[in-house]
N, C-alpha and C positions, 0 to 999 in steps of 0.2 A: 067738513074737520075743522074750519076753523071755530065753529062752535064750540066744538071739543077742546080746542087747545084753550078758549076763553075759561072755560069751566074749569080747566086744569090749572090756568093761571088763577082763578078766582079761590082754587084749593090750598093754593100757596099763600093767600092773604096776602099778595104783595100789592103795594099801591100803584093805581093807574098814573100818577104824578110823576112817579118814579121809575117809569118802567124799564130804562136802558141798565140805571144801576142797579135795580131790583133783578133785571136777569142776569148781571155778572156776579150778584152777591148770590144767586141762588143756581149753581151752576145745573143741580137735578132737573130744574124746569126744562134746561135744553136737552136733557137726557129724555123727557116726556115728549117734547115738541119732535124730535127726531124720530121717537117711536110712532107718534100720530100721523107723521108724512110717511114714513116706511109703510104702516097697514094701510094708509089709503092708495098707496101705490100698488101695494099687494092686490086690493081689492080690483085694482082696475088693470091686474095682469101684466105690471110692467116688472119683468124679472130680476132685473141686475140692481136697480136702484136700492130696493129694500134690503138686500143683503149687503151693500154697501154702508147704508145707514146703520145696520145693526153691528157691522164691524165696526164701525167707529163710535158705537156705544161701547163695545168691547176694550177699543183702544183706548178712548180719552175718559170713559167714566168707571170702567171695570165693572160693568153690568150688561148682560147679555137679555133683550127683551126681545122676544119672538116677534116679528113683523105678522105673523098667525095669530098671535094672541087677540082676542076681544076684550078690551076692556074700557068700561064706562066713562063716562064724564067725571071729573073730579078727582083725578088720578094724582097721585101725590108718591114721590120718592122721598123718603126725609134724607138718606144719605144712600148713593147709589153703588159703593162698592161692594162687589160681592152678590147683587141682586140676578136673580135667572127667573125669567118668568117664560116658560116652555109655548109651543106651537098650540093651536086649538085651546088653550087655557080660556076661560071664560068668566068675566068678573063684572060687575055689576057699578052702581054709580058710588063714587068717595071710597075707592080703594086706597090704602095708604100702607105703604111698607118702608120697613127700614133696612138698614145694611145686612147683607150676607142671607136675606130670604130667597128660598127656593120655592117655586109654583111651578107643578110640573107633575108629569106622567112617570110611571114605572115602568119595566120592561116588558110585563106582561100586558094583554089586553082584559078589559072587564064589559061585559053587555056592549060591546063596539066602541066603549069610550074609555079612552085612555088620560084624559086631562082633567082638573079639577074645576067643577064651576063654584064661583064664590058671589054670593049677594052683594046687599048695598050696604055701605057704611061699616065696612071691614076694615081693622087696621092688623096687620099682621108684624109682629114686633121682633127684632133683631136675632138672627140665627135661625129663626123658624123655617120650617119646612112642610108645605102642603104637597103631598105625593099621592099619585094614581086618581081614581076615577070618584073622588070624594066631594060631596057637596056641602058649603059651608053656608049657613042662611045669614040673613039680615041681623046687623047690630051685633056683630062677634068681634072680639078681641082676640088676638090668639098670643099666648105670651111668649118672652124671650127664650128661644133654645127648645121650644115644643117642635114635636112631630105630629103632624096630623095625616091620619090613615084611613080615616073613620069619619061619616059624615056628622057635622055639627050642627043641631037645630039652632033658630034664632035665638037672640038675646043671650048669649052667653060668653063667659069668659072662659078660656080654655086654657092648660099649661101643661106641660109635662111631656114625658117619652114613655106612650103614647100619649099625645095630648086628653086630658081629661076635663071636666066641669070643674071649676075652683070659684066660679061665682056667676052673678046675673047681671047683666047690662039692664039698670036702672032707668038710665037718661040715655036713649040711642044718640049713640058716637058722642059721648061726652068728653073723650080726649081731644076732640078738633074743635078750630076757631069756630067762631060763629058763621063763619064767611063761607058755609058751606052750600052746595046743589042740594036743592029739595026736592 
């Protein structure tokens, strides 16, 4: 768990020298820590504390990140308000989400899979929704207010309702700082 938190800290590009100041300036990092702790407790079958931490995330940050989601190292939330990440969502390394992003299932099941699977180095911009049993490849950017309901191959920029290809990512994860997890 501490290795994951360290990688998340690095994803924020925060200075190790100013750890305390950085933590107060980046409140969304506390939300990520809360998710990491709740997920670790959930994996150890500790029932009450993960729910409590999730509820605190809703109350203090306006975001609901399920302790049942599996999110890889380098997780970054730019702005927390309105972020919803459902249970059983799987995401790889360097997931970055902005405000009002929803990642979760739909009401009906498809092939036994309800939730999205997200590759490495994916950025999901403001107001976007990734819904249902979709797969998003590596190095993908999902544009603001887009709705993803079908699989997205690697190295694409998608936008719209429904999300469609609008470009290609030529430099993987070029929108992030150079302090990323590799």
